[in-house]
C-alpha positions as CSV (number, residue, x, y, z in Angstrom):
1,M,73.6,237.0,316.9
2,R,73.2,240.1,314.6
3,V,75.0,240.5,311.2
4,S,74.5,242.9,308.3
5,A,73.1,241.6,304.8
6,R,72.7,243.3,301.6
7,A,69.3,243.3,299.8
8,L,69.4,242.1,296.0
9,G,66.0,244.0,295.2
10,A,65.2,247.5,295.4
11,A,62.0,246.6,297.0
12,L,63.6,245.4,300.2
13,T,65.7,247.6,302.6
14,L,67.1,244.5,304.5
15,V,68.8,246.4,307.5
16,A,69.9,243.3,309.4
17,V,69.2,239.8,309.8
18,A,68.9,238.7,313.5
19,F,69.3,234.9,314.2
20,G,68.5,232.9,317.3
21,V,65.5,232.3,319.6
22,A,65.6,235.5,321.6
23,A,65.8,237.9,318.7
24,C,66.5,241.3,319.7
25,A,62.8,242.2,320.6
26,Q,63.8,245.8,321.9
27,D,65.4,246.6,318.5
28,T,62.3,245.8,316.5
29,L,60.1,248.6,317.8
30,L,58.7,250.9,314.9
31,Q,60.6,248.7,312.3
32,T,58.8,247.0,309.6
33,G,59.9,243.1,309.6
34,V,59.2,239.6,309.7
35,E,60.4,237.2,312.4
36,V,60.4,233.9,310.7
37,H,60.1,231.1,313.5
38,V,61.4,227.9,312.2
39,T,60.7,224.4,313.6
40,Y,61.8,221.2,312.5
41,D,61.9,217.4,313.5
42,D,64.8,215.2,314.4
43,P,67.3,215.0,313.4
44,A,67.6,219.0,313.8
45,P,69.4,220.6,311.1
46,D,72.9,222.5,311.9
47,Q,72.1,225.5,309.6
48,L,69.1,227.2,308.0
49,E,69.1,228.7,304.5
50,I,66.3,231.5,304.0
51,S,65.3,233.2,300.8
52,G,62.2,235.3,299.8
53,A,60.2,237.1,297.2
54,L,58.2,240.3,297.7
55,T,54.8,240.9,296.0
56,G,53.8,244.6,295.9
57,P,50.7,246.4,294.8
58,D,51.6,245.9,291.2
59,G,51.2,242.0,291.7
60,V,54.8,241.3,290.4
61,P,56.9,239.2,292.5
62,R,60.5,240.3,293.1
63,E,63.2,238.1,294.4
64,V,64.6,240.5,297.4
65,L,66.6,237.8,299.6
66,A,68.9,235.3,297.7
67,P,69.7,232.3,299.8
68,T,71.4,233.2,302.9
69,R,72.7,230.8,305.4
70,R,72.4,231.2,309.1
71,P,74.4,230.6,311.4
72,E,77.2,231.3,309.2
73,T,79.3,228.4,310.8
74,P,77.2,225.2,311.1
75,R,76.4,224.4,314.7
76,P,73.8,222.3,316.5
77,L,70.2,224.1,316.5
78,T,67.9,224.2,319.5
79,A,65.3,221.6,319.9
80,E,62.5,224.1,320.1
81,G,63.3,225.9,317.0
82,E,65.3,229.1,315.8
83,S,64.2,232.4,314.6
84,L,65.4,234.9,312.0
85,V,64.2,238.3,311.8
86,L,64.1,240.2,308.6
87,F,63.8,244.3,308.4
88,F,62.1,246.1,305.7
89,D,61.6,249.5,304.6
90,A,58.3,250.9,306.0
91,T,57.2,251.6,302.5
92,D,56.8,247.9,302.0
93,G,53.8,247.8,304.4
94,G,51.2,246.1,302.8
95,S,53.2,243.9,300.5
96,T,53.4,240.0,300.7
97,F,56.6,238.4,301.7
98,V,57.0,234.8,300.9
99,A,59.8,233.2,302.9
100,R,61.5,229.9,301.9
101,V,63.5,228.0,304.5
102,D,65.8,224.8,303.9
103,G,67.4,222.8,306.8
104,L,70.9,221.9,306.1
105,V,73.2,218.9,307.6
106,S,77.0,219.3,306.7
107,G,75.6,221.5,303.7
108,A,73.2,219.0,302.4
109,R,69.4,219.9,302.3
110,V,67.6,217.5,304.6
111,S,64.4,219.4,305.0
112,S,62.2,222.4,303.4
113,G,59.4,224.7,304.4
114,A,57.6,227.8,303.2
115,A,55.1,230.7,304.3
116,S,53.7,233.8,303.3
117,I,52.8,236.7,305.2
118,R,51.5,240.5,304.6
119,L,53.9,243.1,306.0
120,V,52.5,245.8,308.4
121,A,54.2,249.1,308.4
122,D,56.3,249.9,311.5
123,E,55.7,246.3,313.0
124,V,57.3,243.1,313.2
125,T,55.0,240.2,312.4
126,V,55.7,236.7,313.2
127,V,55.3,233.6,310.6
128,E,55.7,229.9,311.4
129,V,57.7,227.7,309.0
130,H,57.8,223.9,309.9
131,L,60.4,222.1,307.9
132,G,59.2,218.7,306.4
133,A,60.5,216.7,303.5
134,P,63.3,218.3,301.5
135,V,62.5,219.9,298.1
136,V,64.4,217.9,295.5
137,C,63.9,219.4,292.1
138,G,65.7,222.3,290.2
139,D,67.1,225.3,291.8
140,G,64.4,225.4,294.3
141,R,64.2,229.1,294.8
142,V,61.1,230.6,296.2
143,A,60.6,232.9,293.4
144,M,61.7,231.6,290.0
145,L,61.8,235.1,288.1
146,V,63.0,234.6,284.4
147,E,65.5,237.3,283.7
148,A,66.7,235.9,280.4
149,C,65.2,233.1,278.2
150,D,67.2,231.4,275.5
151,D,65.1,233.1,272.8
152,G,64.6,236.3,274.7
153,N,60.9,235.5,275.3
154,L,58.7,235.2,278.3
155,D,56.7,232.6,276.6
156,P,54.8,230.2,278.8
157,G,55.9,227.5,276.3
158,D,59.4,227.7,277.4
159,G,58.4,227.3,281.1
160,C,59.1,231.2,281.4
161,D,56.6,233.5,283.0
162,A,57.4,236.7,284.6
163,R,54.2,236.5,286.8
164,C,55.1,233.1,288.2
165,T,55.9,232.9,292.1
166,V,56.0,229.8,294.1
167,E,53.4,230.1,296.9
168,P,53.7,228.1,300.3
169,G,53.9,224.5,299.3
170,W,55.5,225.4,296.2
171,S,55.7,222.6,293.5
172,C,57.9,221.5,290.4
173,A,56.9,221.1,286.9
174,N,56.1,217.5,286.0
175,D,58.2,215.5,288.3
176,A,61.2,215.9,290.7
177,A,63.8,215.0,288.3
178,S,63.1,217.8,285.9
179,A,64.5,221.4,286.2
180,S,62.4,223.7,288.5
181,R,60.4,226.2,286.7
182,C,57.1,228.2,286.9
183,Q,54.1,225.9,287.0
184,D,51.4,228.5,285.7
185,H,50.4,225.9,282.9
186,C,50.1,222.4,281.8
187,G,50.9,221.7,278.4
188,S,49.1,224.2,276.3
189,G,46.5,224.7,278.9
190,P,46.2,226.5,282.3
191,A,47.8,225.1,285.5
192,C,46.3,222.1,287.2
193,G,43.6,222.4,289.9
194,E,43.8,221.3,293.5
195,G,43.7,217.3,293.4
196,Q,45.4,217.0,289.9
197,R,48.8,216.9,288.5
198,C,50.5,217.4,285.2
199,V,51.5,214.2,283.5
200,D,52.4,214.2,279.8
201,E,51.3,217.8,279.5
202,A,47.8,217.0,280.6
203,C,45.8,217.5,284.1
204,V,45.1,214.2,285.7
205,C,43.5,213.1,288.8
206,D,45.1,209.8,290.2
207,A,46.2,208.2,293.5
208,V,49.2,210.6,293.7
209,S,47.4,213.8,293.4
210,C,44.1,212.6,295.0
211,A,45.2,210.2,297.6
212,S,42.7,210.9,300.4
213,G,39.7,211.3,298.0
214,C,38.3,209.8,294.8
215,C,38.5,211.0,291.0
216,D,35.4,211.9,289.2
217,G,36.8,212.0,285.6
218,D,40.0,214.3,286.0
219,T,38.4,216.1,289.2
220,C,39.4,215.1,292.8
221,R,36.4,214.9,295.1
222,A,36.3,214.4,299.0
223,G,34.8,211.2,298.3
224,M,32.3,211.5,301.4
225,E,29.0,211.7,299.7
226,P,26.9,209.1,298.6
227,S,26.6,210.6,295.1
228,A,30.5,210.7,295.1
229,C,32.0,208.0,297.3
230,G,35.3,206.5,297.0
231,A,39.0,206.8,298.3
232,A,42.8,206.2,297.2
233,G,42.4,208.2,294.0
234,L,40.1,205.7,292.7
235,A,36.9,206.2,290.5
236,C,34.0,207.8,292.5
237,T,31.0,205.7,292.7
238,R,27.3,206.2,293.7
239,C,26.1,204.4,296.7
240,P,23.3,202.3,296.3
241,A,19.8,203.5,297.5
242,G,19.6,203.8,301.2
243,E,23.4,203.6,301.9
244,S,25.7,206.2,303.4
245,C,29.1,207.2,302.5
246,E,31.3,206.5,305.5
247,G,34.9,207.3,305.3
248,G,35.3,206.9,301.5
249,H,33.2,203.7,301.2
250,C,29.5,202.8,300.9
251,S,28.1,201.4,304.0
252,G,27.2,198.2,302.0
253,C,30.8,197.5,301.6
254,D,31.9,196.2,304.9
255,A,33.9,193.4,306.6
256,E,31.1,190.9,305.9
257,S,30.8,191.7,302.2
258,C,34.5,192.1,301.4
259,P,36.6,190.3,304.2
260,E,39.7,189.8,302.1
261,G,39.9,193.1,300.3
262,C,39.3,196.8,300.8
263,C,36.5,199.4,299.8
264,S,36.4,202.3,297.6
265,G,32.9,203.4,297.2
266,S,30.5,200.6,296.6
267,T,33.3,198.5,295.0
268,C,35.3,195.7,297.0
269,L,38.8,195.6,295.6
270,P,41.5,192.9,295.9
271,R,44.3,194.1,298.0
272,S,47.1,195.9,295.8
273,V,49.6,198.6,295.7
274,M,47.0,201.1,294.6
275,A,44.2,199.8,296.8
276,C,45.6,198.3,300.3
277,G,43.3,197.3,303.0
278,T,41.5,194.5,304.4
279,E,38.2,193.4,306.0
280,G,36.2,195.9,304.4
281,A,38.3,198.9,305.4
282,T,38.5,202.0,303.3
283,C,41.4,201.5,300.5
284,S,44.6,203.7,300.7
285,P,47.2,203.6,298.1
286,C,50.7,202.7,299.0
287,S,54.0,204.7,298.0
288,E,55.3,202.7,295.0
289,P,59.0,203.8,295.8
290,S,58.7,202.1,299.3
291,S,56.1,199.3,298.4
292,D,55.4,196.8,295.7
293,G,52.2,195.3,297.2
294,C,49.8,194.8,299.9
295,G,50.3,192.3,302.7
296,D,47.6,190.0,304.0
297,D,47.2,192.0,307.1
298,G,46.1,195.2,304.9
299,A,49.4,197.0,305.3
300,C,51.6,198.2,302.6
301,A,54.6,195.9,301.8
302,C,57.8,195.3,300.0
303,G,58.2,191.6,299.1
304,T,57.2,189.7,302.0
305,G,58.1,192.3,304.5
306,P,56.8,195.7,305.7
307,A,57.0,198.7,303.4
308,C,60.5,200.4,303.1
309,S,61.7,203.1,305.5
310,V,62.7,206.6,304.7
311,G,65.7,206.6,302.5
312,Q,65.2,203.3,301.0
313,R,63.1,202.0,298.0
314,C,61.6,198.6,297.1
315,V,63.2,196.9,294.4
316,G,62.6,193.4,293.6
317,G,60.8,192.7,296.9
318,L,63.8,194.0,298.8
319,C,64.2,197.4,300.5
320,I,67.5,198.8,299.2
321,C,69.4,202.1,299.9
322,D,71.1,203.6,296.5
323,E,71.7,207.2,295.0
324,T,67.8,207.3,294.3
325,S,66.5,206.7,297.5
326,C,69.3,208.4,299.4
327,P,70.5,211.4,297.3
328,A,71.5,213.4,300.2
329,G,73.1,210.8,302.2
330,C,75.2,207.6,302.2
331,C,74.3,204.2,302.5
332,D,75.2,202.1,305.5
333,G,74.0,198.7,304.4
334,A,70.4,199.1,303.5
335,S,70.0,202.3,305.7
336,C,70.3,205.8,304.5
337,R,72.4,208.1,306.9
338,L,72.5,211.7,306.6
339,R,76.1,212.9,305.9
340,S,78.4,213.6,308.9
341,R,81.9,213.1,309.8
342,A,81.2,209.5,311.1
343,T,78.9,208.5,308.0
344,C,80.4,210.1,304.9
345,G,80.1,209.3,301.4
346,A,78.5,210.4,297.9
347,A,74.7,210.0,297.2
348,G,73.8,206.4,297.6
349,A,77.5,205.1,298.0
350,S,78.6,203.3,301.1
351,C,79.3,205.3,304.3
352,V,82.9,205.7,305.6
353,A,83.8,207.2,308.8
354,C,86.2,210.2,308.4
355,D,89.5,210.2,310.3
356,P,88.6,212.9,313.2
357,T,92.1,213.9,313.0
358,L,92.3,214.7,309.4
359,A,88.6,216.1,308.8
360,E,86.1,217.9,310.6
361,T,83.1,217.5,308.2
362,C,81.6,215.8,305.1
363,T,80.9,217.9,302.0
364,A,77.6,217.9,300.0
365,D,79.4,215.5,297.4
366,G,80.4,213.1,299.9
367,A,83.9,213.9,300.8
368,C,85.9,214.3,303.8
369,A,87.0,217.7,304.4
370,C,89.1,220.0,306.7
371,G,87.3,223.6,306.4
372,S,86.7,224.4,302.8
373,G,89.6,222.1,301.7
374,P,89.9,218.3,301.2
375,S,90.8,216.0,304.2
376,C,94.4,216.7,305.6
377,R,97.6,214.7,304.5
378,P,99.2,212.1,307.1
379,G,101.5,214.2,309.5
380,Q,98.8,217.1,309.7
381,R,95.8,217.4,311.6
382,C,92.7,219.7,311.0
383,A,92.4,222.4,313.4
384,S,89.9,225.2,313.3
385,G,89.1,224.5,309.5
386,R,92.8,224.4,308.6
387,C,95.3,221.7,307.9
388,V,98.2,222.5,310.1
389,C,101.8,220.5,311.2
390,D,102.9,220.5,314.8
391,P,104.1,218.2,317.4
392,R,100.8,216.6,317.9
393,S,100.6,215.6,314.2
394,C,104.3,215.2,313.3
395,P,105.8,213.7,316.5
396,E,108.4,211.5,314.4
397,G,109.3,214.4,311.9
398,C,109.7,218.1,311.4
399,C,107.4,220.6,309.9
400,A,108.1,222.3,306.5
401,G,105.4,224.9,306.6
402,D,102.2,222.9,307.0
403,L,103.8,219.5,305.8
404,C,105.4,216.9,307.9
405,E,108.7,215.5,306.5
406,P,110.7,212.7,307.7
407,I,114.0,213.4,309.6
408,A,117.0,213.7,307.3
409,A,119.9,215.9,306.5
410,T,117.5,218.1,304.1
411,S,115.0,218.3,306.7
412,C,116.3,218.2,310.3
413,G,114.5,219.1,313.3
414,R,112.8,217.7,316.4
415,G,109.4,216.1,316.9
416,G,107.2,218.6,315.0
417,G,109.5,221.5,315.1
418,S,110.5,223.6,312.0
419,C,112.6,221.7,309.5
420,T,116.1,223.1,308.8
421,S,118.4,221.9,305.9
422,C,121.9,220.8,306.9
423,D,125.2,222.2,305.1
424,P,126.2,218.9,303.1
425,T,129.6,219.8,303.4
426,V,129.8,219.5,307.3
427,A,126.9,217.0,307.9
428,D,125.5,213.9,306.4
429,G,122.4,213.3,308.6
430,C,120.3,214.7,311.5
431,S,120.4,213.3,315.1
432,G,118.5,214.6,318.1
433,G,117.0,217.4,316.0
434,R,120.6,218.6,315.1
435,C,122.8,218.2,311.9
436,S,125.2,215.4,312.3
437,C,128.1,213.9,310.7
438,G,128.3,210.0,311.1
439,G,125.8,210.2,314.1
440,G,127.9,212.8,316.0
441,A,128.2,216.5,316.0
442,A,128.4,218.4,312.9
443,C,131.9,219.4,311.7
444,A,133.7,222.2,312.7
445,A,135.1,225.1,310.5
446,G,137.9,223.8,308.2
447,Q,136.7,220.2,308.3
448,R,134.3,218.4,306.0
449,C,132.0,215.3,306.4
450,E,133.4,212.4,304.5
451,W,132.0,208.8,305.0
452,G,130.7,209.7,308.4
453,S,134.2,211.2,309.8
454,C,135.1,214.7,310.1
455,V,138.5,215.3,308.1
456,C,140.8,218.2,307.5
457,D,142.0,218.2,303.6
458,A,142.9,220.8,301.1
459,A,139.2,221.0,300.3
460,A,138.1,221.9,303.6
461,C,141.2,223.9,305.1
462,A,142.9,227.0,303.6
463,G,145.8,226.5,305.9
464,C,147.6,223.5,307.0
465,C,146.0,220.2,308.7
466,Q,147.2,219.3,312.2
467,G,145.6,215.9,312.6
């Protein structure tokens, strides 16, 4: 599929966006472009949304592609992935393009990914983007360029910095609940380094930022050296003389010396959410939203059961589904379901099945819908994104435009046909799709319908009445 698109920045001459696995190879000769090959896990999205930023020789990133959805109409995407080809002007060769791709299901973001690539003049280069967990904070744009701040300043203290661009593996400032902003600083200092995160305006090393290593003060280390051995974001320790560091714990801490706990460096720790394991295994942290403890078998747990699944969180020892754990879906009991016509509901609300006659999709806010409008009314059906009235939806009534009306003198018709309004002088009802008087035919000229009978009187007849 090939469609035209309009660039938003002068640095990009976006001639076209080609979508599909077989992406117009013969048309890309001597053109400067990027083929973004997107892969994803089950369930596959039904639509992709791509946006991008371009950084030229001046080092300043510019948003050149606003979020654009392909295909324009959602459909099941292929299991092996899809490709989008973006064409640039040849003068953009040498610039770096950062692509952000989101996977959508019924308009809701279910997965995200990003990658960067250097453009080569007169060539179409390929970049791979695999969609993982969805980004959940702020506006999520790949380049967050501040066009205007409240006070007109580009002051880092406002979270505004014209130099800021989000590289592959973009992050949000402080936490997922806050508005997305350029994270080129933490508090009054510089941005946090690898293995750190910004908490209360300070860079810290902890189990979240350094889950696969150990913390030497505020520095995350691999935890594999005898001089700095540890795991699960716990404090690094020095192994005793003669001992080695094996997978985050000193060789002297083993199943014999630590049968009921786990090891980080030279320390045997009791099982906990932050240090889970048993029989001298290397400690690992549990995800607090899905776990509240570590079981006797050394596995993360919620209450007396296993850790919660994706879309759930552990509350009071139970795995629950709510608006916090299932923001992009609805809850089927304790399970989080992606929104669809069969499972529709607001974030964390109970799933309901939309009537397939009245709706064809579920909106991002959890409402059954036909096309871009609400679910159809009784007596209508949803056909090609529009609510219509026809013999299938209105067999016992007639259609006044797209509305199904009950058969009556004011709405007379036959099974889904067009409604007409009967003349009240000659008819008092509708029978067999035709206007009637007392169940029979409508009265003739010079008569009127009174009490279910056709009569001739001075009101109806300008001449004289014979019978």
